[in-house]
C-alpha positions as CSV (number, residue, x, y, z in Angstrom):
1,X,-23.2,-11.3,5.6
2,X,-25.5,-8.8,7.3
3,X,-25.3,-5.1,6.7
4,X,-24.4,-4.5,10.4
5,X,-21.5,-7.1,10.3
6,X,-20.3,-5.6,7.0
7,X,-20.2,-2.1,8.5
8,X,-18.3,-3.2,11.6
9,X,-15.7,-5.2,9.6
10,X,-15.3,-2.3,7.2
11,X,-14.5,0.1,10.0
12,X,-12.1,-2.4,11.5
13,X,-10.4,-2.8,8.2
14,X,-9.9,0.9,7.8
15,X,-8.5,1.2,11.3
16,X,-6.0,-1.7,11.1
17,X,-3.2,0.1,9.1
18,X,-3.1,3.0,11.6
19,X,-2.9,0.5,14.4
20,X,0.1,-1.3,12.7
21,X,2.0,2.0,12.2
22,X,1.2,3.1,15.7
23,X,2.6,-0.2,17.2
24,X,5.7,0.0,14.9
25,X,6.4,3.6,16.1
26,X,5.9,2.6,19.8
27,X,8.2,-0.5,19.3
28,X,10.9,1.7,17.9
29,X,10.6,4.4,20.6
30,X,10.1,2.1,23.6
31,X,11.9,-1.0,22.4
32,X,8.8,-3.2,22.3
33,X,9.3,-6.6,20.8
34,X,8.5,-7.7,17.2
35,X,7.6,-4.2,15.8
36,X,8.1,-5.2,12.1
37,X,6.4,-8.6,12.6
38,X,3.3,-7.1,14.3
39,X,3.0,-4.4,11.8
40,X,3.3,-6.8,8.8
41,X,0.8,-9.2,10.5
42,X,-1.7,-6.3,10.9
43,X,-1.2,-5.2,7.3
44,X,-1.8,-8.8,6.1
45,X,-5.0,-9.0,8.2
46,X,-6.2,-5.7,6.8
47,X,-5.5,-6.9,3.2
48,X,-7.4,-10.2,3.8
49,X,-10.3,-8.4,5.4
50,X,-10.5,-5.9,2.6
51,X,-10.5,-8.7,0.0
52,X,-13.3,-10.5,1.9
53,X,-15.3,-7.3,2.0
54,X,-14.8,-6.7,-1.7
55,X,-16.0,-10.2,-2.5
56,X,-19.0,-9.7,-0.3
57,X,-19.8,-6.5,-2.1
58,X,-19.6,-8.2,-5.4
59,X,-21.9,-11.0,-4.4
60,X,-24.4,-8.5,-2.9
61,X,-24.4,-6.4,-6.1
62,X,-24.7,-9.4,-8.3
63,X,-27.7,-10.7,-6.3
64,X,-29.3,-7.3,-6.2
65,X,-28.9,-7.0,-10.0
66,X,-30.5,-10.4,-10.4
67,X,-33.4,-9.6,-8.1
68,X,-33.9,-6.2,-9.8
69,X,-34.2,-8.1,-13.2
70,X,-36.4,-10.8,-11.9
71,X,-38.7,-8.9,-9.6
72,X,-38.5,-5.3,-10.9
73,X,-36.4,-3.9,-8.1
74,X,-38.5,-5.5,-5.3
75,X,-36.1,-8.2,-4.4
76,X,-34.8,-6.3,-1.3
77,X,-38.2,-6.2,0.4
């Protein structure tokens, strides 16, 4: 995963919980449909995205550590 894609997904992942709460509030105020369902779906998506980003970070750090050991810290070049 590229750094740019990671950064974009990370920002989206941090924004999703606020979006879910916002829709839930609007659904209760204005009688919009499926407030709980939309909020729970957004929360599930945020959790999935957070997990994928954590896995990506772990892979990156493991590869970086390997490259640092093999190439003396020059593996990122």
